[in-house]
VONU-189548 format. One record per residue (C-alpha): residue in three letters; x, y, z. Coordinates in steps of 0.001 Angstrom, whole numbers, plus 500000, padded with zeros to 6 digits. Layout:
VONU-189548
ALAXYZ...
This chain:
VONU-189548
UNK499767500317499907UNK501219503414499441UNK502179505543502463UNK500757508830503631UNK503241510883502112UNK502787509561498796UNK498655509918499382UNK499394513313500133UNK501436514249497563UNK499300513174494838UNK496558515151496182UNK499041518452496129UNK499987517702493088UNK496787517545491305UNK495526520335492803UNK498566522295491780UNK498338521380488011UNK494329522438488881UNK495112525876489295UNK498008525790487081UNK495904524278484287UNK492403526756485009UNK494663529749484761UNK496144528656481609UNK492728528803480588UNK491842531512482083UNK495188533518480424UNK494637532244477488UNK490450533003476899UNK491376536786478031UNK493749537373475208UNK493113539464472400UNK493349543268471260UNK491914545775469134UNK494010547919467065UNK493081551607466862UNK491470551124462808UNK488735548550464537UNK490356545307463821UNK489955542978466591UNK492665539909467237UNK491359537100469084UNK493005534158470745UNK490278531236468302UNK492211533380465008UNK495191531207465588UNK494027527502465282UNK496984526479467471UNK496337528812470553UNK492648526596470038UNK494445523906470869UNK496345524670473099UNK492996525527475106UNK491015522580474151UNK494270520302475807UNK494318522693478865UNK490134522091479199UNK491048518370479062UNK493244518416481593UNK491131520653483273UNK488443518215483523UNK489940515308484204UNK492303516383487044UNK488500517601488427UNK487472514399488008UNK490649512491490107UNK490878515014492598UNK487709513850494984UNK489054510550494848UNK492478511582495755UNK490992513570498530UNK488731510346499744UNK492247508123499373UNK493823510915501528UNK491634510893504267UNK490454507025505124UNK493773505583503564UNK492303503718501432UNK490806503385498130UNK487579504251496968UNK487225501455494728UNK488876498419496010UNK489017496515492176UNK492165497798490717UNK489794499722488725UNK491655503499489850UNK494322502458489900UNK494637501389485841UNK492401504743485076UNK495128506737487024UNK498039505067485401UNK496550504850481869UNK494268508351482352UNK497705510494483971UNK499966508926480618UNK497081510358478066UNK496589513638480091UNK500433514431480328UNK501158513170476668UNK498157515383475361UNK499162518487477140UNK502718518035476527UNK501384518317472752UNK499548521244474253UNK502747523234475488UNK504575522295472251UNK502453523779469693UNK501167526841471924UNK505219528150472813UNK505743527123468606UNK503153529099466758UNK504291532311469347UNK508253532460468964UNK507838530927464862UNK505080534291464622UNK507259536767466517UNK510446535568464644UNK508974536245461428UNK507649539507462797UNK511459540438463457UNK512288539489459899UNK509807541127458205UNK511560544624459887UNK508312545660461185UNK508702548809462937UNK507422549766466577UNK504388550421465744UNK500717550106467266UNK500084546952465099UNK503565545411466257UNK503489546092469619UNK500099544951469842UNK500524541690468468UNK504265540378470270UNK501686541537473626UNK499257539028472651UNK501668536406471419UNK503733537253475161UNK499951536170476484UNK499948533283474474UNK503328532152475951UNK502702532798479739UNK499837530758479086UNK501573528133477534UNK504196528255480225UNK500977527441483019UNK500030524860480473UNK504052523541480750UNK503677523498484247UNK500688521459484999UNK502014519172482639UNK505114518462485147UNK502930517919487409UNK501286515609485538UNK504188513727484599UNK505276513869488334UNK501898511802488885UNK502739509283485959UNK506050508638487209UNK503535507959490733UNK500937506384489765UNK503196503897487625UNK504788503050490894UNK501771502641492779UNK500230500401490379UNK503510498296490511UNK503396498125494142UNK499573496568494721UNK499231494963491525UNK502477493303491074UNK500990490944488255UNK500404493791485857UNK504114494001484992UNK505124490203484053
């Protein structure tokens, strides 16, 4: 069985992941700007940013499902369902969500950095549109950085769920 410190760590990591992913969602949703001629640019204008938002939302949904089980496990020192289903759900779910978050991080940083590089190469001056576009892309980078923090939490949870499953169900890895 898992020690109390491992159970506490799992709960804390799930809470941190939830906070980081929710902050990433909030920052991405409010990321927009309008230039003086009335042209409005929103995060949803870039398909890559929509993907970043979708991965963060998937992470939030998964973490919201997992937190009540983690709380029960910490408080009662046992699993809610004892047939092994939750351990395997943790094992596979953590890995799937971690890989999904990793792709979101790559897409978010990739598109932001590439567009900023193209702006610099075009020789655009310090006009209002360029400054607002750079600020928009910087917010996209910050949102992707928060998503990266959520991914790191989920990656550690992957390791912990693998260890917990192997300790309780040794036949699984034979």
